[in-house]
C-alpha positions in Angstrom: -42.9 -76.4 55.9 -46.2 -75.8 54.4 -49.6 -75.2 56.0 -51.8 -78.2 56.1 -54.3 -77.9 53.4 -57.3 -77.6 55.6 -55.5 -74.3 57.3 -55.1 -73.0 53.9 -58.4 -73.2 52.8 -60.0 -72.6 55.6 -57.8 -69.2 55.4 -58.7 -68.7 51.7 -62.8 -69.3 52.8 -62.4 -66.5 55.8 -60.6 -64.2 53.1 -63.3 -64.4 50.9 -66.0 -64.5 53.4 -64.6 -61.3 55.0 -64.8 -59.6 51.2 -68.2 -60.7 50.3 -69.8 -59.4 54.2 -67.8 -56.2 53.6 -69.5 -55.3 49.7 -72.5 -54.4 48.9 -74.6 -56.9 47.0 -75.2 -55.7 43.4 -78.6 -57.3 42.9 -81.4 -54.5 42.9 -85.0 -55.3 43.9 -86.9 -54.7 40.8 -91.0 -54.5 41.5 -92.9 -53.8 38.3 -96.6 -53.0 39.1 -97.9 -53.9 35.7 -96.1 -57.5 35.9 -96.6 -58.8 39.2 -98.6 -61.8 39.1 -95.7 -62.9 36.4 -93.0 -61.9 38.6 -94.2 -64.3 41.4 -95.9 -61.5 43.9 -99.4 -62.9 44.8 -101.5 -60.7 46.2 -102.6 -61.2 50.1 -99.5 -63.5 50.2 -96.2 -61.5 49.7 -98.1 -58.4 48.8 -101.5 -56.5 49.6 -103.7 -53.6 48.2 -106.1 -50.9 50.0 -108.2 -48.4 48.4 -107.7 -46.3 52.2 -107.0 -42.6 51.2 -105.3 -41.7 53.8 -101.5 -42.7 54.6 -101.6 -46.4 56.7 -100.4 -45.8 59.9 -97.6 -47.9 61.3 -100.3 -50.5 63.3 -102.4 -50.6 60.0 -99.5 -52.0 57.8 -98.8 -54.2 60.6 -102.6 -55.8 61.1 -102.7 -55.6 57.1 -99.8 -58.1 56.4 -100.6 -60.4 59.6 -104.0 -59.9 61.0 -104.2 -62.6 63.2 -100.7 -62.0 64.8 -99.6 -58.2 63.4 -96.0 -57.7 64.1 -94.4 -55.2 66.0 -93.2 -52.7 63.6 -91.3 -49.1 63.2 -91.0 -46.8 60.5 -87.4 -47.2 59.2 -87.4 -44.8 56.2 -90.3 -42.9 54.6 -90.0 -40.4 51.8 -92.7 -38.0 50.5 -92.5 -36.9 46.4 -92.9 -33.3 47.6 -90.3 -33.3 50.8 -87.0 -33.9 50.3 -85.1 -34.7 52.6 -86.8 -37.6 54.0 -89.2 -36.9 56.8 -89.1 -39.3 58.9 -87.7 -43.2 59.9 -84.9 -44.4 62.0 -82.9 -45.0 58.8 -83.6 -41.6 57.3 -80.3 -40.4 56.9 -78.8 -43.5 55.1 -81.1 -43.7 52.3 -82.5 -41.9 49.5 -84.6 -41.6 47.0 -85.3 -40.6 43.4 -88.6 -40.4 41.3 -89.5 -40.0 37.8 -92.2 -39.7 35.2 -95.3 -38.4 36.7 -94.0 -40.5 39.0 -94.5 -43.4 38.5 -91.2 -45.1 39.0 -89.2 -44.4 42.0 -85.7 -45.9 43.2 -84.8 -46.0 46.6 -80.9 -46.1 47.8 -78.8 -46.8 50.3 -76.1 -44.5 50.6 -72.8 -46.5 50.2 -70.3 -46.0 53.1 -73.0 -45.1 55.5 -72.7 -46.4 58.6 -76.1 -48.4 59.5 -78.7 -50.0 57.0 -82.0 -50.9 57.4 -82.3 -54.5 58.9 -84.5 -57.2 58.2 -85.9 -60.2 57.6 -89.2 -58.8 58.6 -89.4 -55.5 56.3 -92.5 -54.0 54.1 -92.6 -51.7 51.3 -95.0 -49.0 51.4 -96.1 -47.3 48.2 -98.7 -44.7 48.0 -100.9 -42.7 46.2 -104.1 -41.8 47.6 -106.6 -41.8 44.7 -106.2 -44.3 42.5 -107.1 -47.7 43.0 -105.4 -49.5 44.8 -104.6 -46.6 46.6 -102.2 -48.1 48.4 -99.6 -51.3 48.1 -97.6 -52.6 50.7 -94.7 -55.9 49.8 -93.4 -57.9 52.1 -89.7 -57.6 50.9 -88.0 -59.7 54.1 -85.5 -61.1 51.6 -84.0 -58.0 50.7 -80.5 -57.0 52.4 -81.1 -53.2 53.1 -78.2 -52.4 50.7 -79.4 -53.0 47.1 -81.3 -50.7 45.5 -85.3 -51.2 45.1 -86.4 -50.1 41.7 -90.3 -49.2 41.6 -91.7 -49.0 37.9 -95.3 -48.2 36.1 -96.7 -47.7 39.4 -100.2 -46.2 38.1 -99.3 -46.0 35.4 -101.7 -45.0 32.2 -104.0 -43.4 35.2 -104.2 -40.1 36.8 -102.6 -41.7 39.9 -99.2 -41.1 40.8 -96.6 -42.4 43.3 -97.0 -39.9 46.2 -94.8 -41.3 49.6 -92.8 -44.9 49.7 -92.2 -46.2 53.2 -90.2 -49.2 54.9 -91.3 -50.6 57.8 -89.3 -53.2 59.7 -88.9 -55.1 63.7 -89.4 -51.7 65.9 -86.4 -50.6 67.8 -86.5 -51.6 71.4 -87.6 -49.6 74.0 -90.1 -47.7 71.8 -90.5 -44.1 69.9 -91.8 -45.8 66.8 -88.5 -46.3 64.8 -87.6 -49.6 62.8 -84.4 -51.5 63.6 -81.0 -50.5 61.9 -77.9 -52.4 61.7 -74.4 -51.3 61.6 -72.0 -52.0 59.1 -69.1 -54.1 60.1 -65.6 -52.3 60.0 -63.2 -53.3 58.1 -60.9 -53.7 61.3 -62.5 -56.5 62.6 -62.2 -58.5 59.3 -58.3 -57.5 59.5 -58.2 -58.6 62.8 -59.6 -61.6 62.2 -57.2 -62.8 59.3 -54.4 -61.6 61.8 -55.3 -63.9 64.3 -55.8 -67.0 61.4 -51.9 -66.0 60.6 -51.4 -66.6 64.0 -52.6 -69.5 64.2 -51.1 -70.5 61.0 -47.6 -69.6 62.3 -48.2 -71.6 65.2 -49.1 -74.8 63.3 -45.7 -74.2 61.2 -43.7 -74.0 64.1 -44.9 -77.3 65.7 -45.2 -79.2 62.3 -41.3 -77.9 61.7 
């Protein structure tokens, strides 16, 4: 006798859910400095700028995005244009950045197959020049899933400025240390065990119905 329709539907749903959870999302996060307003970015709402030449500290980023109640942030990833590999961040070994142009463009990529990724929802991206106006941008990227590529384009284009530094800040790791929170990738075995358990439930249901 066949499994009840509800059991078959649940089985298929869990299989699809598991597959989606294991596979990284394919859509990149694109930020074009020339079309911020047209793309829905609102200054002092979901992105901020400053003319401070020195790189913003973690606490300065927190105060910029919420001066009334600054979040407790940590450095998840930081990459200087002139320094390879990444020089700081709890997720430094799981990401890489490629620069192009002067550079006016950059792509931050999660290393597929890495065991950890940057945990959001509270994530902020810093893009720095240091001498141009504005000197630094800070974007609220709290909708980012930590695995999509972040494509930056046209920053300080047609000016003497260029990208010198990118960084991602998120909720600070418990216990201090200055790092951001990272999340382990669920192991495929977890989904295999879940599906095996569901199979046993279905088998028991068949036995009862027969």
